[in-house]
C-alpha positions as CSV (number, residue, x, y, z in Angstrom):
1,M,84.7,124.4,42.3
2,R,84.7,120.7,41.2
3,F,88.0,118.9,40.6
4,E,89.4,115.6,39.6
5,I,93.0,114.3,40.2
6,V,94.2,111.0,38.8
7,H,97.3,109.0,39.8
8,E,98.5,105.8,38.1
9,F,100.7,103.3,39.8
10,E,102.6,100.4,38.2
11,I,101.8,98.6,41.4
12,P,99.0,96.0,42.2
13,L,95.9,97.2,44.0
14,D,96.5,95.1,47.1
15,A,100.0,96.6,47.7
16,I,98.6,100.2,47.3
17,E,95.7,99.4,49.6
18,L,98.1,98.1,52.3
19,A,99.9,101.4,52.2
20,V,96.5,103.3,52.4
21,L,95.6,101.2,55.5
22,S,99.0,101.7,57.2
23,P,99.0,103.6,60.5
24,D,102.4,104.9,59.4
25,L,101.2,106.6,56.2
26,F,100.8,110.0,57.8
27,S,104.3,110.0,59.3
28,K,105.9,109.1,56.0
29,L,103.8,111.7,54.2
30,K,105.3,114.5,56.2
31,S,108.6,114.6,54.3
32,H,106.7,115.1,51.0
33,L,104.7,118.2,52.1
34,A,106.8,121.3,51.6
35,N,104.1,123.8,52.7
36,V,103.0,121.7,55.8
37,E,104.8,122.2,59.1
38,D,103.2,119.2,60.8
39,V,100.7,116.3,60.3
40,T,99.4,114.3,63.3
41,Q,97.1,111.3,63.4
42,K,94.1,111.9,65.7
43,E,92.4,108.7,64.9
44,H,93.1,105.4,63.0
45,T,90.6,102.6,63.4
46,L,90.0,99.6,61.1
47,E,86.8,97.7,61.9
48,G,84.6,95.5,59.7
49,G,86.7,96.3,56.6
50,V,86.3,100.1,57.0
51,L,89.2,102.4,57.9
52,H,88.3,105.6,59.7
53,R,91.1,108.2,60.1
54,I,91.5,111.8,61.1
55,W,94.7,113.7,60.3
56,A,95.4,117.2,61.6
57,Y,97.5,119.5,59.5
58,Q,99.4,122.7,60.3
59,A,100.5,124.7,57.3
60,S,104.0,126.2,57.4
61,V,104.2,129.9,58.1
62,K,106.0,130.1,54.8
63,V,102.9,129.0,52.9
64,P,102.1,131.6,50.2
65,V,99.2,133.9,51.3
66,P,98.0,136.6,49.0
67,V,99.3,140.1,50.1
68,F,95.8,141.4,50.7
69,A,95.1,138.6,53.1
70,N,98.4,138.8,55.2
71,K,96.8,140.8,57.9
72,I,93.6,138.7,58.0
73,V,94.9,135.1,57.8
74,T,96.2,133.8,61.2
75,R,98.3,130.7,62.0
76,E,95.1,129.0,63.3
77,M,93.4,129.5,60.0
78,L,96.2,127.6,58.3
79,S,95.3,124.4,60.2
80,W,92.7,121.8,59.4
81,D,91.5,118.3,60.0
82,E,91.0,115.8,57.2
83,E,88.6,113.0,58.0
84,S,88.3,110.0,55.7
85,T,86.6,106.7,55.6
86,Y,88.0,103.9,53.4
87,D,85.9,100.8,52.5
88,L,87.9,97.8,51.6
89,K,85.1,96.1,49.6
90,S,84.5,99.1,47.3
91,H,88.1,100.3,47.3
92,E,86.6,103.8,47.9
93,A,87.1,106.6,50.4
94,A,85.0,109.5,51.3
95,W,86.9,112.5,52.7
96,S,86.2,116.0,54.1
97,V,88.3,118.9,55.4
98,S,87.3,121.0,58.3
99,P,89.3,124.2,58.9
100,N,90.3,125.0,62.5
101,V,88.6,128.4,62.7
102,K,85.9,130.0,64.8
103,P,82.6,128.1,64.4
104,E,80.9,131.1,62.8
105,W,83.6,131.1,60.1
106,K,83.2,127.5,59.1
107,K,80.4,128.4,56.7
108,F,82.9,130.2,54.5
109,F,84.9,127.1,53.5
110,Q,83.9,123.6,52.5
111,A,85.9,120.7,50.9
112,E,84.9,117.2,50.5
113,G,84.9,114.3,48.0
114,K,85.9,110.7,47.4
115,Y,88.6,108.7,45.8
116,K,88.5,105.2,44.3
117,L,91.2,102.7,43.6
118,H,90.8,100.7,40.4
119,G,93.1,97.7,39.9
120,S,93.8,96.0,36.6
121,E,96.7,93.8,35.3
122,G,99.0,94.6,38.2
123,K,98.4,98.3,38.0
124,T,96.3,100.7,40.1
125,K,94.6,103.9,39.2
126,R,93.4,106.3,41.9
127,T,90.7,108.9,40.9
128,V,90.1,111.7,43.4
129,E,86.9,113.7,42.9
130,G,86.1,116.6,45.0
131,E,84.5,120.0,45.5
132,L,85.8,123.0,47.4
133,F,84.0,126.2,48.1
134,L,85.4,129.5,49.5
135,R,82.4,131.7,50.2
136,V,84.3,135.0,50.4
137,P,83.1,137.7,48.0
138,I,85.6,139.3,45.6
139,V,88.4,136.8,46.3
140,Q,86.3,133.6,45.9
141,K,87.7,132.4,42.5
142,L,91.3,133.5,43.2
143,G,91.1,131.8,46.6
144,E,89.6,128.6,45.3
145,R,92.3,128.3,42.6
146,A,95.0,128.9,45.2
147,I,93.5,126.3,47.6
148,L,93.1,123.8,44.7
149,G,96.8,124.1,43.9
150,E,97.6,123.1,47.5
151,V,95.0,120.3,47.4
152,R,96.6,119.0,44.3
153,R,100.1,119.1,45.9
154,M,98.7,117.3,48.9
155,F,97.2,114.4,46.8
156,D,100.4,114.3,44.7
157,A,102.5,114.0,47.8
158,E,100.2,111.3,49.2
159,A,100.4,109.4,45.8
160,E,104.2,109.5,46.0
161,T,104.2,108.3,49.6
162,L,101.8,105.4,48.7
163,R,104.1,104.5,45.8
164,E,107.2,104.4,48.1
165,M,105.4,102.4,50.8
166,A,103.8,99.9,48.3
167,T,107.2,99.1,46.7
168,L,108.6,98.3,50.1
169,V,105.9,95.7,50.8
């Protein structure tokens, strides 16, 4: 399933970019994530104009799971790592999500994409493009739509956090 999410900021690109680069972004993001119990930063390195970061997420036990999956979905299945690489020159990031499940189960889920910041006249637009795949027969489409809803909430929360951080700069 392909998707696109767009956020517009009445904030200059350089201020948004400073917030993106901040090592504190993940900790400020936590308060905006209702269905996430914890976010930790495993890696944050900025070298040669490229930021590489890894954030680890643990969904809340209150996250809505379809009734048919309650006995199958474990707490471990509701945790994942998000790895991203942001290039200052192109104002673009590549990201991927890796669920924390048994290695033989990783083939059932894939999520990756990119986002780009565009600045113009003191405003910034962020366009997130991605693909996610849930390779589980029968529940594939329903599951992908549910996951996409959570992905959208995550990017919306990040946009709100960027907005708050950029206006403090």
